[in-house]
C-alpha positions as semicolon CSV with decimal commas, in nm:
position;residue;x (nm);y (nm);z (nm)
1;M;2,296;0,923;1,575
2;E;2,371;0,721;1,891
3;R;2,160;0,455;2,059
4;T;2,218;0,265;2,384
5;L;2,025;-0,056;2,459
6;E;2,023;-0,275;2,769
7;Y;1,911;-0,638;2,795
8;I;1,877;-0,866;3,098
9;I;1,959;-1,215;2,971
10;T;1,684;-1,470;3,035
11;N;1,707;-1,850;3,057
12;E;1,624;-1,870;2,688
13;F;1,965;-1,728;2,597
14;H;2,176;-1,895;2,868
15;N;2,498;-2,038;2,722
16;K;2,442;-1,870;2,384
17;T;2,704;-1,633;2,247
18;I;2,651;-1,259;2,233
19;E;2,647;-1,280;1,854
20;Q;2,376;-1,548;1,862
21;F;2,172;-1,328;2,095
22;L;2,211;-1,026;1,867
23;K;2,104;-1,223;1,562
24;E;1,796;-1,351;1,743
25;Q;1,712;-0,988;1,821
26;E;1,727;-0,929;1,442
27;F;2,041;-0,716;1,452
28;P;2,160;-0,682;1,091
29;H;2,521;-0,773;1,010
30;Q;2,616;-0,407;0,958
31;A;2,498;-0,315;1,310
32;I;2,692;-0,602;1,467
33;V;3,006;-0,496;1,282
34;Q;2,958;-0,137;1,402
35;L;2,918;-0,254;1,763
36;K;3,241;-0,456;1,738
37;K;3,428;-0,151;1,605
38;T;3,298;0,085;1,875
39;P;3,510;0,115;2,193
40;E;3,299;-0,039;2,470
41;G;3,023;-0,090;2,218
42;I;2,938;-0,422;2,385
43;L;2,950;-0,441;2,764
44;R;2,868;-0,758;2,955
45;N;2,813;-0,680;3,322
46;G;3,009;-0,357;3,272
47;V;3,309;-0,519;3,102
48;W;3,395;-0,477;2,734
49;A;3,305;-0,808;2,567
50;Y;3,364;-1,000;2,246
51;V;3,073;-1,134;2,042
52;N;3,189;-1,496;2,083
53;E;3,155;-1,482;2,463
54;K;2,878;-1,695;2,610
55;L;2,600;-1,540;2,812
56;C;2,457;-1,649;3,145
57;T;2,109;-1,601;3,284
58;G;2,091;-1,265;3,463
59;D;2,377;-1,104;3,268
60;L;2,336;-0,736;3,186
61;L;2,423;-0,674;2,823
62;C;2,470;-0,309;2,733
63;L;2,504;-0,210;2,368
64;H;2,622;0,133;2,258
65;L;2,570;0,192;1,888
66;V;2,762;0,490;1,751
67;E;2,698;0,539;1,382
68;T;2,961;0,690;1,160
69;V;2,758;0,938;0,958
70;P;2,895;0,999;0,606
71;E;2,900;1,343;0,450
72;S;2,552;1,405;0,315
73;S;2,459;1,577;-0,009
74;I;2,115;1,656;0,138
75;A;2,101;2,019;0,247
76;P;1,943;2,094;0,587
77;L;1,656;2,326;0,494
78;Y;1,349;2,419;0,692
79;V;1,046;2,230;0,567
80;P;0,724;2,211;0,774
81;L;0,679;1,844;0,865
82;N;0,386;1,677;1,036
83;I;0,566;1,433;1,267
84;V;0,287;1,223;1,419
85;Y;0,518;0,994;1,619
86;E;0,883;0,993;1,726
87;D;1,097;0,786;1,960
88;E;1,467;0,701;1,977
89;D;1,443;0,464;1,683
90;L;1,200;0,598;1,423
91;L;0,964;0,870;1,310
92;I;0,624;0,854;1,143
93;I;0,552;1,147;0,914
94;D;0,216;1,236;0,762
95;K;0,338;1,377;0,432
96;P;0,130;1,629;0,237
97;A;0,087;1,605;-0,138
98;N;0,339;1,784;-0,362
99;M;0,630;1,709;-0,128
100;P;0,900;1,469;-0,252
101;I;1,049;1,223;-0,004
102;H;1,409;1,299;-0,103
103;P;1,595;1,534;-0,340
104;S;1,614;1,444;-0,707
105;M;1,731;1,602;-1,029
106;N;1,423;1,824;-1,046
107;H;1,360;1,875;-0,674
108;H;1,662;1,978;-0,468
109;E;1,467;2,149;-0,192
110;G;1,138;2,119;-0,004
111;T;1,167;1,744;0,053
112;V;1,106;1,536;0,363
113;A;1,478;1,459;0,370
114;N;1,572;1,830;0,366
115;G;1,330;1,896;0,650
116;L;1,461;1,612;0,866
117;M;1,825;1,709;0,808
118;Y;1,732;2,059;0,934
119;Y;1,528;1,916;1,224
120;F;1,819;1,713;1,360
121;N;2,080;1,976;1,273
122;E;1,893;2,218;1,500
123;Q;1,926;1,960;1,780
124;G;2,299;1,920;1,717
125;K;2,253;1,559;1,604
126;E;2,405;1,387;1,305
127;F;2,152;1,205;1,091
128;T;2,144;0,969;0,796
129;F;1,814;0,974;0,606
130;R;1,653;0,630;0,576
131;A;1,298;0,626;0,439
132;I;1,141;0,281;0,476
133;N;0,827;0,318;0,263
134;R;0,878;0,578;-0,007
135;L;0,579;0,770;-0,139
136;D;0,548;0,948;-0,473
137;R;0,566;1,327;-0,454
138;D;0,191;1,369;-0,505
139;T;0,088;1,079;-0,280
140;S;-0,004;1,202;0,066
141;G;-0,001;1,015;0,394
142;L;0,208;0,808;0,631
143;T;0,572;0,717;0,585
144;I;0,829;0,560;0,818
145;V;1,180;0,701;0,864
146;A;1,445;0,510;1,063
147;K;1,673;0,711;1,291
148;H;1,977;0,480;1,292
149;L;2,124;0,182;1,111
150;L;1,984;-0,076;1,354
151;S;1,620;0,029;1,325
152;G;1,674;0,096;0,954
153;G;1,806;-0,255;0,893
154;I;1,526;-0,427;1,085
155;L;1,251;-0,216;0,928
156;S;1,394;-0,265;0,578
157;R;1,387;-0,640;0,634
158;Q;1,025;-0,614;0,752
159;A;0,941;-0,421;0,436
160;S;1,108;-0,680;0,212
161;T;0,928;-0,970;0,384
162;K;0,590;-0,791;0,366
163;E;0,561;-0,758;0,745
164;I;0,473;-0,389;0,720
165;Q;0,102;-0,372;0,639
166;R;0,007;-0,069;0,429
167;T;-0,340;0,052;0,342
168;Y;-0,409;0,320;0,083
169;L;-0,715;0,517;-0,020
170;A;-0,763;0,621;-0,382
171;I;-1,029;0,792;-0,590
172;C;-1,056;0,634;-0,930
173;Q;-1,258;0,690;-1,242
174;G;-1,563;0,466;-1,294
175;N;-1,763;0,220;-1,084
176;I;-1,504;-0,032;-0,969
177;P;-1,624;-0,379;-0,854
178;E;-1,699;-0,423;-0,484
179;R;-1,371;-0,603;-0,417
180;G;-1,102;-0,796;-0,594
181;T;-0,735;-0,874;-0,641
182;I;-0,514;-0,746;-0,920
183;D;-0,233;-0,992;-0,988
184;A;-0,035;-0,847;-1,277
185;P;0,345;-0,816;-1,316
186;I;0,490;-0,467;-1,357
187;A;0,787;-0,352;-1,563
188;R;0,939;-0,025;-1,679
189;M;0,804;0,108;-2,009
190;A;1,060;0,048;-2,280
191;D;1,074;0,413;-2,388
192;S;1,053;0,576;-2,044
193;T;1,272;0,607;-1,734
194;I;0,971;0,680;-1,514
195;E;0,656;0,518;-1,647
196;R;0,563;0,158;-1,561
197;C;0,320;-0,084;-1,722
198;V;0,179;-0,434;-1,682
199;N;0,409;-0,673;-1,864
200;Y;0,336;-1,046;-1,838
201;E;0,663;-1,147;-2,006
202;N;0,922;-0,930;-1,830
203;G;0,741;-0,777;-1,534
204;E;0,800;-0,834;-1,162
205;H;0,534;-1,006;-0,953
206;A;0,283;-0,750;-0,820
207;V;-0,042;-0,803;-0,626
208;T;-0,293;-0,542;-0,506
209;H;-0,615;-0,616;-0,312
210;F;-0,897;-0,361;-0,329
211;T;-1,234;-0,291;-0,168
212;K;-1,480;-0,026;-0,286
213;I;-1,585;0,208;-0,005
214;A;-1,822;0,435;-0,197
215;Y;-1,938;0,524;-0,547
216;D;-2,061;0,865;-0,665
217;E;-2,297;0,802;-0,955
218;V;-2,311;1,168;-1,058
219;K;-1,934;1,210;-1,073
220;N;-1,876;0,847;-1,178
221;L;-1,602;0,813;-0,920
222;S;-1,515;0,535;-0,675
223;L;-1,342;0,567;-0,338
224;V;-1,129;0,254;-0,295
225;E;-0,927;0,100;-0,013
226;L;-0,616;-0,084;-0,133
227;K;-0,376;-0,320;0,039
228;L;-0,040;-0,405;-0,112
229;E;0,098;-0,756;-0,113
230;T;0,405;-0,634;-0,302
231;G;0,567;-0,293;-0,335
232;R;0,651;-0,217;-0,696
233;T;0,707;0,136;-0,821
234;H;0,372;0,301;-0,911
235;Q;0,200;-0,030;-0,833
236;I;-0,144;0,103;-0,735
237;R;-0,149;0,358;-1,016
238;V;-0,051;0,101;-1,280
239;H;-0,283;-0,170;-1,149
240;L;-0,590;0,051;-1,134
241;K;-0,524;0,178;-1,485
242;H;-0,478;-0,180;-1,605
243;L;-0,812;-0,277;-1,449
244;G;-0,980;0,014;-1,628
245;Y;-1,032;0,246;-1,331
246;P;-0,738;0,491;-1,335
247;I;-0,675;0,726;-1,043
248;I;-0,804;1,078;-1,106
249;G;-0,551;1,358;-1,132
250;D;-0,271;1,119;-1,224
251;F;-0,070;1,316;-1,480
252;L;0,126;1,007;-1,585
253;Y;-0,139;0,735;-1,614
254;N;-0,460;0,937;-1,654
255;P;-0,350;1,271;-1,804
256;D;-0,681;1,360;-1,965
257;Y;-0,873;1,351;-1,638
258;T;-0,805;1,649;-1,412
259;Y;-1,086;1,641;-1,155
260;S;-0,818;1,647;-0,886
261;K;-0,512;1,873;-0,895
262;R;-0,294;1,580;-0,797
263;Q;-0,315;1,201;-0,808
264;A;-0,588;1,107;-0,563
265;L;-0,384;0,856;-0,363
266;H;-0,329;0,858;0,014
267;S;-0,125;0,634;0,245
268;A;-0,394;0,587;0,509
269;S;-0,254;0,337;0,759
270;L;0,060;0,152;0,866
271;T;0,088;-0,150;1,095
272;F;0,426;-0,300;1,186
273;T;0,633;-0,440;1,470
274;H;0,857;-0,188;1,643
275;P;1,217;-0,278;1,550
276;I;1,347;-0,251;1,909
277;T;1,060;-0,289;2,156
278;K;0,880;-0,551;1,939
279;K;0,545;-0,389;2,018
280;E;0,281;-0,370;1,746
281;M;0,254;-0,017;1,609
282;H;-0,050;0,115;1,424
283;F;-0,099;0,458;1,270
284;A;-0,388;0,600;1,070
285;S;-0,429;0,917;0,867
286;P;-0,770;1,043;0,751
287;L;-0,835;1,137;0,392
288;P;-0,693;1,490;0,344
289;E;-0,927;1,779;0,272
290;D;-0,841;1,814;-0,099
291;L;-0,962;1,454;-0,154
292;K;-1,233;1,447;0,109
293;C;-1,417;1,732;-0,064
294;I;-1,462;1,502;-0,365
295;F;-1,645;1,255;-0,137
296;P;-1,781;1,495;0,129
297;H;-2,030;1,243;0,272
298;I;-1,754;0,996;0,376
């Protein structure tokens, strides 16, 4: 994947080096190294430049990022994908339930990664798969995929510093309190490679905020909005079980309750700063039909 960017240098960056400018634009080290390796990767007023050169107000800085794409083990296979947004730097995909994000030991095909490899292969473009917020196979909703190493590096940093705001909807068993915060560390179960649990001695810091949207007294089910302060594996599923209101249809943490055919968890909204344009981006996805029918009046 290739990306060309142009900047007109303002007074703010007068007399700063190109490398200082790039770092202030949040360019990760790997992207700067790639620009330095690329013939005419950095042009200052049309002339190939070194990163230690100083800039002047009014300079035109042109950056041409050419990514060396390694051989991928992900097969390009047609998978229907709901791409709700795409530009030169990223995609937003509204993933259905029962679709893994990337191939694994048990799922070699039918993943988001397979579908995107096919999508770009059909366009004659090389592509390295970089999912920023990974969803479980049975969790539906919005996920971000970076299209090149620059956007991938910036978005990954945003994810690690909690700058990407994520909101989920879940249907859980019981009448959950109106709102609250679950602050409970999470660790891997000692006898499992997949399952997680709350572990106050060895767990990693994990915080989930929740608000009840609706309660169905007949079904004894709550529709809950959840916001993550951290991003541990299975965090929402583990936290709601720990609180005593497990998600319905969750084969791992609530196996005896099968009201839903899959875990009733949906990635409903994403808010983040665009890695290149710096504009605020907001995307929302309504509750899918298989979950909405459980709360038809919402």
